[in-house]
C-alpha positions in Angstrom: 35.0 -76.6 31.5 35.1 -73.1 33.2 32.4 -72.4 35.8 31.0 -69.0 36.8 29.3 -68.4 40.1 26.8 -65.7 40.0 25.2 -64.3 43.2 21.7 -63.1 42.2 21.8 -59.3 42.2 18.9 -57.2 43.4 18.0 -56.2 39.9 17.5 -59.9 38.8 15.4 -61.1 41.7 12.0 -62.4 40.3 13.3 -62.7 36.7 13.3 -66.0 34.8 16.6 -68.0 35.1 17.3 -67.9 31.4 16.7 -64.3 30.9 18.6 -63.4 34.1 21.7 -65.4 33.3 21.7 -64.1 29.6 21.9 -60.5 30.9 24.6 -61.4 33.4 26.8 -63.3 31.0 26.2 -61.5 27.8 24.7 -64.7 26.1 21.4 -65.1 24.4 18.4 -66.8 26.0 18.6 -69.7 23.5 22.2 -70.3 24.7 21.3 -70.2 28.3 18.3 -72.6 27.7 20.7 -75.1 26.0 22.9 -74.9 29.0 20.0 -75.5 31.3 18.7 -78.5 29.3 22.2 -79.9 29.4 22.3 -79.7 33.2 25.0 -77.1 33.2 23.1 -74.5 35.1 22.6 -74.9 38.9 20.7 -72.8 41.4 21.9 -73.1 45.0 23.6 -76.3 43.8 20.5 -77.8 42.3 19.4 -78.2 38.6 16.7 -75.7 37.7 14.1 -75.2 35.0 14.9 -72.2 32.7 11.6 -70.6 33.5 12.4 -70.7 37.3 12.3 -67.3 39.1 15.4 -66.3 40.9 15.1 -65.4 44.5 17.1 -63.1 46.7 20.2 -64.5 48.3 20.6 -67.5 45.7 23.7 -68.3 43.7 23.7 -69.5 40.1 26.5 -71.7 38.9 27.0 -71.9 35.1 29.3 -74.3 33.4 30.5 -72.7 30.2 32.2 -73.8 27.0 35.6 -72.3 26.6 34.4 -70.0 23.8 31.4 -68.8 25.8 33.6 -67.7 28.8 35.7 -65.4 26.7 33.5 -62.4 26.3 35.9 -59.7 27.3 36.7 -56.1 26.5 39.2 -55.7 23.8 40.8 -52.3 23.2 40.0 -50.8 19.9 39.8 -47.1 19.1 37.1 -45.7 17.0 38.0 -42.0 16.1 34.3 -41.1 15.5 33.4 -41.8 19.1 33.6 -38.5 20.9 34.3 -37.9 24.6 31.7 -35.3 25.6 32.7 -35.0 29.2 34.6 -37.0 31.9 35.8 -36.5 35.5 36.9 -39.0 38.1 33.5 -40.6 38.4 31.7 -40.5 35.1 32.4 -40.3 31.3 29.8 -39.3 28.7 30.4 -40.4 25.1 28.8 -39.7 21.7 28.5 -43.2 20.4 28.6 -43.7 16.5 26.5 -46.4 15.0 28.5 -49.7 14.5 29.8 -49.7 18.1 28.2 -51.9 20.7 27.5 -50.5 24.2 29.4 -53.5 25.6 31.0 -56.6 24.3 28.4 -59.4 23.6 28.8 -63.2 22.6 28.8 -63.6 18.8 29.3 -59.9 17.9 32.6 -59.0 16.3 33.3 -55.4 16.4 34.3 -52.4 18.6 32.6 -51.7 21.9 32.2 -48.5 24.0 34.4 -49.9 26.8 37.0 -51.2 24.4 37.3 -47.7 22.7 37.7 -46.1 26.3 40.3 -48.8 27.2 42.3 -48.0 24.0 42.3 -44.4 25.1 43.4 -45.2 28.6 40.1 -44.6 30.3 39.2 -47.2 32.9 35.8 -48.0 34.1 34.6 -49.3 37.5 34.8 -53.0 38.0 31.1 -53.1 39.2 28.9 -55.2 37.1 29.2 -58.4 35.1 32.6 -58.8 33.5 31.7 -57.6 30.0 29.3 -54.9 31.3 31.6 -53.2 33.9 30.7 -49.5 34.2 27.7 -49.9 31.9 24.5 -48.2 33.3 22.7 -47.7 30.1 22.7 -49.2 26.5 22.1 -48.1 23.0 21.5 -50.4 20.2 24.5 -51.0 17.9 22.7 -49.2 15.1 21.7 -46.3 17.3 24.0 -43.3 17.6 24.2 -40.7 20.4 24.9 -40.0 24.0 25.7 -42.6 26.7 26.9 -42.1 30.3 29.3 -44.8 31.9 30.6 -45.1 35.5 34.2 -44.8 36.4 33.8 -45.0 40.2 32.0 -47.7 42.1 30.1 -45.0 43.9 29.0 -43.4 40.6 27.9 -46.8 39.3 25.7 -47.5 42.2 23.9 -44.1 42.1 23.5 -44.0 38.3 22.0 -47.5 38.2 19.5 -46.5 40.9 18.8 -43.3 38.8 17.9 -45.2 35.8 15.8 -47.6 37.8 13.9 -44.6 39.3 13.4 -43.0 35.9 15.3 -40.0 37.2 17.4 -39.7 34.1 16.1 -37.7 31.1 16.8 -39.6 27.9 15.6 -37.6 24.7 15.9 -39.2 21.2 15.0 -37.9 17.7 13.6 -40.5 15.4 12.5 -40.4 11.8 9.3 -42.5 11.4 7.4 -43.6 8.4 4.0 -41.9 7.8 2.5 -39.2 9.9 1.7 -40.3 13.6 -1.7 -39.3 14.9 -2.1 -37.7 17.3 0.9 -35.4 16.8 1.9 -35.8 20.4 1.1 -38.7 22.8 2.3 -41.5 24.9 2.6 -45.2 23.9 2.2 -47.4 27.0 2.3 -51.0 26.0 4.6 -53.7 27.6 7.4 -55.3 25.6 8.7 -58.9 25.6 11.2 -61.0 23.8 9.8 -62.6 20.6 9.0 -66.2 21.0 10.1 -66.7 17.3 13.4 -64.8 17.2 15.6 -64.3 20.0 17.0 -61.2 18.6 13.6 -59.4 18.3 11.1 -57.8 20.6 7.4 -57.4 20.4 4.3 -56.1 22.2 3.0 -58.6 24.7 0.6 -58.4 27.6 3.0 -60.6 29.5 5.9 -58.4 28.8 7.7 -55.6 30.9 6.1 -52.1 31.3 7.3 -49.8 28.6 6.4 -46.1 28.3 7.3 -43.9 25.4 6.4 -40.2 25.0 6.6 -38.5 21.7 5.8 -35.2 20.0 6.0 -34.2 16.3 9.0 -31.9 15.2 8.5 -31.8 11.5 6.2 -33.3 8.9 7.9 -34.6 5.7 6.3 -36.0 2.5 6.7 -39.7 3.5 7.9 -39.5 7.0 7.9 -37.5 10.3 10.8 -36.4 12.6 9.6 -36.8 16.2 11.2 -36.1 19.6 11.0 -39.1 21.9 11.3 -39.3 25.7 11.6 -42.6 27.5 10.3 -43.4 31.0 11.6 -47.0 30.8 14.6 -48.4 28.9 13.5 -51.7 27.4 15.6 -53.1 24.5 14.5 -51.8 21.2 11.7 -49.9 22.9 11.4 -46.9 20.5 11.6 -49.2 17.6 9.2 -51.7 18.7 6.5 -49.2 19.9 6.5 -47.2 16.7 6.6 -50.3 14.4 3.6 -51.7 16.3 1.5 -48.6 15.4 2.5 -49.0 11.7 5.1 -46.1 12.0 8.4 -48.1 11.8 11.6 -46.0 12.0 13.0 -45.3 8.6 15.8 -47.6 7.8 14.7 -50.2 10.4 14.3 -53.4 8.4 14.3 -55.6 11.5 10.8 -54.0 12.3 9.3 -53.7 9.0 10.5 -50.4 7.4 10.4 -49.9 3.7 13.7 -51.0 2.2 13.2 -48.9 -0.9 13.0 -45.7 1.2 16.0 -46.4 3.2 18.0 -47.3 -0.1 16.9 -44.1 -1.7 18.1 -42.2 1.3 21.4 -44.1 1.6 20.6 -45.3 5.0 22.1 -48.5 6.4 20.5 -48.4 9.9 17.5 -47.1 11.7 17.3 -43.2 11.8 17.5 -42.9 15.6 19.8 -40.7 17.6 20.1 -40.0 21.3 20.2 -36.1 21.2 20.0 -35.3 25.0 21.0 -36.8 28.3 20.3 -35.0 31.6 20.6 -36.2 35.2 22.0 -35.3 38.6 25.6 -36.0 38.8 26.0 -39.1 41.1 28.7 -37.5 43.3 28.4 -33.8 43.2 24.6 -33.9 42.9 24.6 -31.0 40.6 22.3 -31.1 37.4 24.2 -31.9 34.2 22.8 -31.9 30.7 24.6 -32.9 27.4 23.4 -32.7 23.8 24.5 -34.2 20.5 24.2 -33.2 16.9 23.0 -35.6 14.2 25.6 -37.6 12.6 26.3 -37.2 8.8 24.3 -40.2 7.6 21.1 -39.2 9.4 21.5 -35.4 8.5 21.9 -36.4 4.9 18.8 -38.6 4.8 16.8 -35.9 6.6 17.8 -33.1 4.2 17.0 -35.5 1.2 13.5 -35.8 2.6 13.2 -32.2 3.0 13.7 -31.6 -0.6 10.4 -30.9 -2.3 11.4 -32.8 -5.4 11.9 -36.1 -3.4 10.0 -39.0 -4.8 10.2 -42.7 -3.6 
């Protein structure tokens, strides 16, 4: 069986063993937990509990099944993915729904690095094998702007910028109902669901998550809101609005009305990363990029704006 030696990076210090290894290898926590229970995960040469906290300077050794070790970037072009900007250090893309931010175990489909590879664009080798060059992620069903690193220097600076919350990430979301107040901040921690490995939930023991929002437009059965993120937790916008009874339109994973999505022709959550602004990691000049709504979101929005719309 192939083994992977994983020096504990600074970003993973203090995390649970199962959560950290899952992130580093692109596996689920359930898969990592099974490996731990089978004695196939060692920390500094010794078996460890899946809830053990990783410490600075440690090395994790993971014995993988052949199929688990083959998470790799495969070149596959997706014409809908637009290159918004690139230079020798970074590339900014407008990701369509249906493309994952990076290859993951068990997902069959195109990835952003795979599309770039198909176009001859190479990313830095910094990061875990399947996440090289990745400094931020968007859910597979979320469209919009992403920045990736092409040079090692850019990778290090951008990773720190995201950790320091120095990157402005702006989204537009269509939520069910009418949020009150019309402008506010949701500050509630988020953790992985104990019932379903692929879902997240509000939990006092979770990681801090801060979402700012303001109303853009009221519609008969929904509201268009602008969302700014201080943190970047998985499914953060989706979980926060669902928790306060305003799930994103089309987001069946977090309790949206399937009849509304069907009537609008939506097959994913109405969520788009419309703006990305940050200091260029090398030139130090401020840069800002924007993205228009893709056709499926625009069509759904226009349908709701029709005064004759009825559910």
